[in-house]
C-alpha positions as a printed Julia matrix, in Angstrom:
305×3 Matrix{Float64}:
   0.0     0.0     0.0
   2.87    2.35    0.78
   4.49    1.68   -2.61
   1.22    1.98   -4.54
   0.25    5.2    -2.74
   3.57    6.8    -3.7
   3.08    5.71   -7.31
  -0.44    7.15   -7.39
   0.73   10.46   -5.91
   3.55   10.67   -8.48
   1.19    9.93  -11.38
  -1.41   12.44  -10.19
   1.27   15.1    -9.74
   2.41   14.51  -13.32
  -1.13   14.73  -14.66
  -1.89   18.06  -13.0
  -4.72   19.3   -10.74
  -7.3    20.2   -13.4
  -7.02   16.9   -15.27
  -7.09   15.06  -11.93
 -10.4    16.74  -11.08
 -11.76   15.77  -14.48
 -10.67   12.13  -14.08
 -12.1    11.99  -10.54
 -15.39   13.39  -11.84
 -15.49   10.72  -14.55
 -14.72    8.03  -11.95
 -17.56    9.27   -9.71
 -20.0     9.23  -12.63
 -18.94    5.69  -13.59
 -19.27    4.55   -9.97
 -22.77    6.02   -9.8
 -23.65    4.24  -13.05
 -22.37    0.94  -11.63
 -24.62    1.29   -8.59
 -27.63    1.35  -10.95
 -26.67   -1.88  -12.73
 -29.17   -4.65  -12.06
 -27.77   -7.32  -14.4
 -25.85  -10.05  -12.6
 -23.0   -10.32  -15.13
 -22.25   -6.69  -16.04
 -20.1    -5.89  -12.99
 -18.12   -9.16  -13.06
 -17.54   -8.85  -16.8
 -16.04   -5.36  -16.47
 -13.97   -6.38  -13.47
 -12.64   -9.56  -15.12
 -11.67   -7.64  -18.27
  -9.88   -4.85  -16.36
  -8.04   -7.17  -13.96
  -7.02   -9.59  -16.7
  -5.61   -6.77  -18.86
  -3.72   -5.41  -15.85
  -2.46   -8.82  -14.72
  -1.46   -9.91  -18.21
   0.38   -6.66  -18.94
   2.22   -6.03  -15.67
   6.01   -6.23  -15.84
   6.9    -6.6   -12.15
   6.01  -10.28  -11.61
   9.58  -11.62  -11.73
  10.94   -8.8    -9.56
   8.23   -9.25   -6.91
   8.67  -13.03   -6.9
  12.33  -12.49   -5.93
  11.56   -9.95   -3.21
   8.31  -11.18   -1.65
   7.22  -14.55   -0.27
   3.68  -15.57   -1.2
   3.48  -13.52   -4.37
   0.07  -14.99   -5.26
  -1.41  -13.8    -1.95
   0.01  -10.32   -2.63
  -1.63  -10.25   -6.07
  -4.93  -11.46   -4.59
  -4.89   -8.69   -1.98
  -4.05   -6.08   -4.62
  -6.81   -7.24   -6.95
  -9.33   -7.2    -4.11
  -8.36   -3.6    -3.35
  -8.7    -2.7    -7.03
 -12.12   -4.34   -7.0
 -13.42   -2.32   -4.05
 -15.41    0.11   -6.28
 -17.1    -2.87   -7.95
 -17.72   -4.57   -4.6
 -19.2    -1.42   -3.01
 -21.38   -0.71   -6.04
 -22.55   -4.36   -5.97
 -23.51   -4.02   -2.3
 -25.42   -0.8    -3.01
 -27.23   -2.46   -5.93
 -27.86   -5.62   -3.82
 -26.11   -7.63   -6.53
 -24.64  -10.33   -4.29
 -23.92  -12.92   -6.98
 -21.65  -10.4    -8.67
 -19.74   -9.96   -5.39
 -18.97  -13.67   -5.24
 -17.75  -13.72   -8.85
 -15.57  -10.62   -8.29
 -13.9   -12.06   -5.18
 -13.43  -15.44   -6.88
 -11.79  -13.65   -9.85
  -9.36  -11.85   -7.51
  -8.35  -15.23   -6.02
  -8.02  -17.1    -9.32
  -6.4   -14.37  -11.45
  -2.86  -14.63   -9.91
  -2.71  -18.27  -11.08
  -3.43  -17.43  -14.72
  -0.36  -17.51  -16.94
   0.72  -14.67  -19.16
  -0.78  -14.67  -22.66
   1.5   -13.46  -25.44
   0.03  -11.76  -28.47
   1.73  -12.01  -31.85
   1.02   -9.42  -34.5
   0.75  -10.4   -38.16
   2.14   -8.02  -40.77
  -0.78   -7.19  -43.02
   0.24   -6.58  -46.66
  -1.28   -3.36  -48.03
  -0.18   -2.98  -51.65
  -2.95   -0.51  -52.54
  -2.11    2.12  -49.9
   0.39    4.88  -50.63
   3.84    3.49  -49.81
   5.36    6.88  -48.94
   3.15    7.42  -45.87
   4.29    5.01  -43.18
   2.19    6.68  -40.46
  -1.04    6.02  -42.32
  -0.08    2.41  -43.04
   0.75    1.95  -39.35
  -2.62    3.42  -38.36
  -4.48    1.14  -40.77
  -2.72   -1.96  -39.42
  -3.71   -0.98  -35.88
  -7.31   -0.12  -36.8
  -8.01   -2.85  -39.36
 -10.39   -4.67  -36.98
 -12.32   -1.45  -36.38
 -12.42   -0.87  -40.13
 -13.89   -4.36  -40.55
 -16.51   -3.56  -37.91
 -17.48   -0.36  -39.74
 -17.8    -2.32  -42.99
 -20.03   -4.84  -41.24
 -22.21   -2.08  -39.74
 -22.54   -0.45  -43.15
 -23.59   -3.8   -44.6
 -26.2    -4.11  -41.85
 -27.39   -0.62  -42.72
 -27.89   -1.77  -46.3
 -29.84   -4.85  -45.17
 -32.12   -2.75  -42.95
 -32.47    0.14  -45.41
 -30.74    2.56  -42.99
 -28.54    4.97  -44.95
 -27.82    7.03  -41.82
 -25.85    4.12  -40.37
 -23.71    4.05  -43.51
 -23.08    7.78  -43.21
 -22.1     7.48  -39.55
 -19.61    4.71  -40.39
 -18.06    6.89  -43.1
 -17.73    9.84  -40.72
 -16.21    7.66  -37.98
 -13.64    6.29  -40.39
 -12.83    9.84  -41.46
 -12.2    10.8   -37.82
 -10.0     7.73  -37.25
  -7.86    8.46  -40.32
  -6.72   11.8   -38.89
  -5.35   10.1   -35.78
  -2.62    8.55  -37.94
  -0.64   11.78  -37.55
  -1.07   12.24  -33.79
   2.58   11.3   -33.25
   5.11   13.89  -32.12
   8.01   13.58  -34.61
  11.75   13.81  -33.89
  13.29   17.16  -34.76
  15.26   15.83  -37.7
  12.39   14.06  -39.49
  11.86   16.82  -42.07
  15.52   16.69  -43.07
  14.86   13.55  -45.16
  13.0    15.7   -47.72
  14.89   17.65  -50.38
  12.68   20.68  -49.68
   9.81   21.58  -47.43
   7.35   21.48  -50.32
   7.85   17.73  -50.68
   6.25   17.05  -47.27
   2.83   18.71  -47.89
   2.89   17.24  -51.41
   3.29   13.74  -49.97
   0.53   14.47  -47.44
  -1.88   15.45  -50.21
  -0.9    12.53  -52.48
  -1.24   10.11  -49.58
  -4.61   11.55  -48.61
  -6.01   11.41  -52.14
  -5.04    7.78  -52.59
  -5.56    6.35  -49.1
  -8.84    8.11  -48.4
 -10.31    7.0   -51.72
  -9.17    3.37  -51.36
 -10.35    2.91  -47.77
 -13.62    4.82  -48.16
 -14.56    3.28  -51.5
 -16.13    0.06  -50.05
 -18.16    2.1   -47.56
 -19.31    4.49  -50.29
 -20.34    1.58  -52.54
 -22.44    0.1   -49.73
 -24.11    3.47  -49.16
 -24.92    3.9   -52.85
 -26.61    0.51  -52.9
 -29.39    2.21  -50.91
 -29.43    5.57  -52.62
 -28.04    6.85  -55.92
 -29.33   10.44  -55.78
 -27.48   13.76  -55.92
 -27.61   14.22  -52.14
 -25.65   11.01  -51.5
 -23.03   11.93  -54.11
 -22.68   15.44  -52.66
 -22.28   14.0   -49.15
 -19.45   11.73  -50.31
 -17.66   14.58  -52.12
 -17.9    16.87  -49.09
 -16.76   14.09  -46.75
 -13.81   13.26  -49.0
 -12.74   16.93  -49.12
 -13.19   17.36  -45.35
 -11.14   14.25  -44.61
  -8.36   15.36  -46.96
  -8.1    18.81  -45.31
  -8.39   17.21  -41.87
  -5.45   14.87  -42.54
  -3.4    17.68  -44.04
  -3.99   19.78  -40.92
  -2.99   16.95  -38.57
   0.1    16.17  -40.65
   1.25   19.79  -40.3
   0.19   20.26  -36.69
   2.43   17.43  -35.5
   5.45   19.65  -36.29
   3.96   22.64  -34.44
   3.7    21.16  -30.93
   6.3    19.7   -28.61
   4.27   17.17  -26.61
   1.62   14.56  -27.31
  -0.72   16.1   -24.72
  -0.77   19.52  -26.39
  -1.3    17.81  -29.73
  -4.32   15.97  -28.33
  -5.82   19.17  -26.94
  -5.34   20.91  -30.29
  -7.01   17.96  -32.06
 -10.06   18.22  -29.8
 -10.37   22.0   -30.13
  -9.73   22.66  -33.82
  -9.32   19.9   -36.48
 -11.96   17.51  -35.14
 -14.77   20.11  -34.66
 -13.98   21.74  -38.02
 -14.06   18.35  -39.73
 -17.46   17.48  -38.26
 -18.95   20.93  -38.9
 -17.66   21.05  -42.49
 -19.58   17.87  -43.29
 -22.81   19.6   -42.28
 -21.87   23.05  -43.62
 -19.55   22.74  -46.65
 -18.76   26.48  -46.53
 -16.52   25.72  -43.54
 -14.18   23.94  -45.97
 -12.92   27.38  -47.0
 -12.0    28.1   -43.37
 -10.29   24.7   -43.12
  -8.27   25.4   -46.26
  -7.22   28.84  -44.95
  -6.2    27.3   -41.61
  -4.15   24.63  -43.38
  -2.34   27.18  -45.54
  -1.53   29.31  -42.5
  -0.34   26.28  -40.53
   1.81   25.12  -43.46
   3.48   28.53  -43.77
   4.06   28.58  -40.01
   5.77   25.16  -40.06
   7.83   26.19  -43.09
   9.07   29.3   -41.28
   9.82   27.29  -38.13
  11.96   24.71  -39.94
  13.43   26.77  -42.79
  16.89   26.52  -41.2
  17.0    22.83  -42.19
  17.36   23.68  -45.9
  19.28   26.93  -45.4
């Protein structure tokens, strides 16, 4: 408890007071929601998933086994402490079967062996080969992409074009996250000139966006082949292209991942969503991208001087 309390204090100090208050507020809301759960298996399912992910991913098992006798009892006690919010919420909701399952999970989990995951390199010959960040994003999100394809197919079966549109918009949002990586200072030096970088961003966007959105667009046009559907796809394609261009430039404007995430929430993401509804906003997005590009060029002009 002494060790864990020091770790928690150090983590909270690094996060900052305002974000700590936000996270505590979210935790209180989730705890209140758990107290209203009446299903027997909801609480145990969440607890088993969280504890298994934590137990399977922790790196201190070998160290603790050398320093502490009865390592399994230590893990059991720690998992019971972590399960206190679930136990208390189960008592409030009078969900006593869930309490038994949660406590049994805390006892059994230390005996479960580590599960190793092996990633398979997915060949992607159609995607633009010069954009490694996008290819990396697609490999990580390929399961989510498959889910969106399935949901779009279900929208076609149930004559629900709005579901197809939502899947297209969600995939557009996900594509911009490919560039939410703070680059090393010397990354731009691999280009012969600064103009090559935005050119590659645009070429990558034109090809990758079209290839990945094409199956979703085809499914949507199975339901409707009118001018409104075509206009929606054109606006969405333009919005996604400007959105990716903005994120690709913004990653060279900020020093930390946290600031980059705040910028993404405040500017590119809202503008992307609003521009789909109001295409006039695309002009504002284009102006913002040009200004951001000129700013990055001025910041890094010493590389080519």
